[in-house]
Each structure stands twice: as structure tokens, then as C-alpha cells.
N, C-alpha and C positions, 0 to 999 in steps of 0.2 A: 315291352315296356320302354324300349329305346325309341319307339316310333315317334314320341312326342316332339322331340326337338325339330326334326325335319318338318313335321306338320306345321309348326309355327311359321317356318319360312314359307311353306306353300301357302298358308293362309294369307300371309302378307302379300305374296305375289298376287293372289286372286283378288284380294280386296283392293290393292293398289290399281291393278289393271282394270278393275270394274268401276272404281269410284273416283280415281284421281282426276283432276281436271286442270287444263290450262298449261301443261308443261311442254306440249309440242313433241320434241324429240325425246328419246329415252332419258329417263331420270333415275339416278341411283338413290335408293332408300336403304337405310341401315336400321337394324333392330335396336331398340332401347333395351339393353340387357337388364337394366334395373327394374323394368316394368313388363317383362315378358316371361310367361310361365307356361309349362306344359304339365298337366296333371293327368295321371293315369290311375285307373282303378280296376279291380277284379274281385270276383267272389271267392272267398276262402272257405271251402268245405261246406258251404251253405249257411255258415254261422255269421259271417260278417263280410263287409266290403272293405278291402284294404287299399290304401292310397299311396302313391309315390309321386315324385315331381322332378322336373328338370327346370333350372332357372339360371340366369346369368349367361346364357348362350348368345352367340353372335351369328349374324347372317346378313346377306345383302340381296337386293332385288334390283334388276334393271327393268324399268317399266316404260313401255312404248305406248303412249296414249292413243296414237293414231292407228296402231296395229297391236292390240293387247295380246294376240296370239304369239307375237314375237317377243313378248316380255319373258323374263326368266328369274328364277330365284334359286339360291343355293345356301345350304346351311349344314354345319357339321359340329359335333360335340363329342367329347370323350364319353364312353359308356360309363366310366367310373365317376362322372359328375352327377350320376343319379342320386337323388335324396330320398331315403326311405323313412327317416325318423327313428330308426332302430338299427344300431350298428350290426347286430347279428343277422338281421335280414339282408342288409347291404352285402355283408360278407358272403352270405348264402347265394345271393344273386350273382355275385362276381365269381363264384366257385364253379366247379365242373358240372354241376346239375344244370347250370344256365349258361353264363357267358364265358367262363374260363378266362377272366381278365384279371391278372395279378397286378400288383402295384406298378410294375414297369410296362404294363400293356398299354399301348396307345390306341386300342380298339376305338374306332370312331363310328358314330351314327351319322349318316348323311342323307340329305334329301335334295333332289333336283327336280324342279317342276317340268312337266312335259306338255300340259295343255290347261286351258282355262275355259270353262263354260259359264257364261253369265246366265243366272236364273231369275233375277229380279233387280229392282233399283239398287239394292244394297246387299245382294246375295250372289253367290257363285259356287261352282264346284271346281276345285283345283285338283288335278291329277298329277302325280309325280312319282318318281322312283325313290323308294325308301330302302336304304341298305342298312341292315342290322344283323350283327353276328355273322357277317360275311355273306349274307343272303340278300338279294335285291328283288323286291316285288313292287307292283304298282299300288298306290294308295290314293284314295279319293277323299278330299277334305270338304266338308260342308261348311262354307265360310260366310261370315257376315261382317260388313263394315259397321263399326259402332259410332265412330265420329272421325271427322277430318277437318282440319283448320289450323289456325295459328295457335301454337302452344302459348298459354298466358305467361309462363315463366321463362321458357327457352327462347321465345320470340323467333321461332322458325316453324315451317310447315310440319305438321304432325298428323299421324293417323293411328287409329286403334281398331283391332279386329278380334273376333272370336271365331273359333272353328271346332268342329268335332269330327271324329272318325272312330271306327271300331276295327281293332286288329286281332288277328289270331296268332297266338304265341307259336303254335306249331308251324306256321308258315316261315318262321325264322329259326327253327331248330332250338327253341327255348321253351318247349311245351311240356317240360317235366311236371308230373303229378296231375296232368289233365286226365279225366274231366273233373276230378275232385276239387282241384284248384282250377277255376274256369280257364278254358283256352282263350275265350274272348277277353280282350282288354279294351275298356272304354277310355278314350282319349279326349281331353278338353284343353284347347289351346286359347290363350288370351295374350295378345301382344300389342306393343306400341312400336312405331317406327317413325323415323324422321328423314327428311331430305338430307342427303350427304353433303358435307361441306365441299365446295368447289375448289 
């Protein structure tokens, strides 16, 4: 469930590397925290689909247009920034059955991109290392550039991306109650990013 945040960064890296234009040397992009979300969902006992979210996170991408493979992205966020919509569910997730992250815990979810594979004019696969609950695994994001251009209000270059991936909770030692509560977690990322101020 923590996988979302880093996915967002990876998505941005992919989209930027694939679709940015005219920057020459590496350019730094930063996420717009107010318009970037990671939504995760899982099946609960076959009765419903339950949702959670991360929002307000930050990250940065260094994009090399001439050599996209040399671009990079990194993102991190506290696991306790998870939004569940129900306080008791949040408390359960932070408890010993899952993350064991009390109020003083600085448990971070991190993502660092490792490669980008362009698959179309506005699509790409972004591979990166996702660290969650102290475990690191490779994750692949299926990403799409939604739009890129001058932001009509901010008057600076802007870009927006969507990405999806599927994670297994058990890969990160948070697989309690599987398979009754699905081990698979679907992740949807939608982010905006802007050229960093020089």
C-alpha cells in the first residue's frame, strides 16, 4: 500500500524522459504536491474493493533529453502519510499486523528509478527500486504522458502523467490475512510536475 508514492516519481521520470522536448542538458522537474495522488485498492473478502491514497508528497526528477537512460527520479514519503478515510483502518495498518509504525516512527517509502523503456509516442515503462517496510523490490510502472506545455496560471512549463502497477503485499512483509484480503494491490498514479526554478 506504500508503493504508490514512489510510483508517482517513477511515472514522472518516465514521462519526462519520453516526452520532454527542447531542454538540451539535464533539467530538474519537481512534483506539484497539490495535484499529485497515488490511489491503491484491494479486494476485501470478496465483498468489496477498498481504497486508500497518498497525496501531498514531493519528489524530483533529473531529465536528460539527449540520453533519457541517464535520467533519474527519487521520491520518499512517511508511511504514516497514508490516507484511508477511516481512522481505525489507518491504526490497524500502522499496527503490528502490517507496518508497525507508531507516531514517532519515521518509516519512509522510497522509490528510485533504474531504467526507462519507451513503448510509444506518449507511453513508457519505468522500472525502479521500491523500498517499503524495509524491503526493496523492483517495480515496473506502465506510464502515459497526459499533457505537456505552458501552465495557463503558473506561466511555466508543466507536465501531467498517469501510471499503473500491481504490487504484492507479501513481497514487502505486509501480507497479513491473504488470500482472504487480496495479496494483490492495484496502484493508480496521477501526477503533475513543473520545471524547477533556477
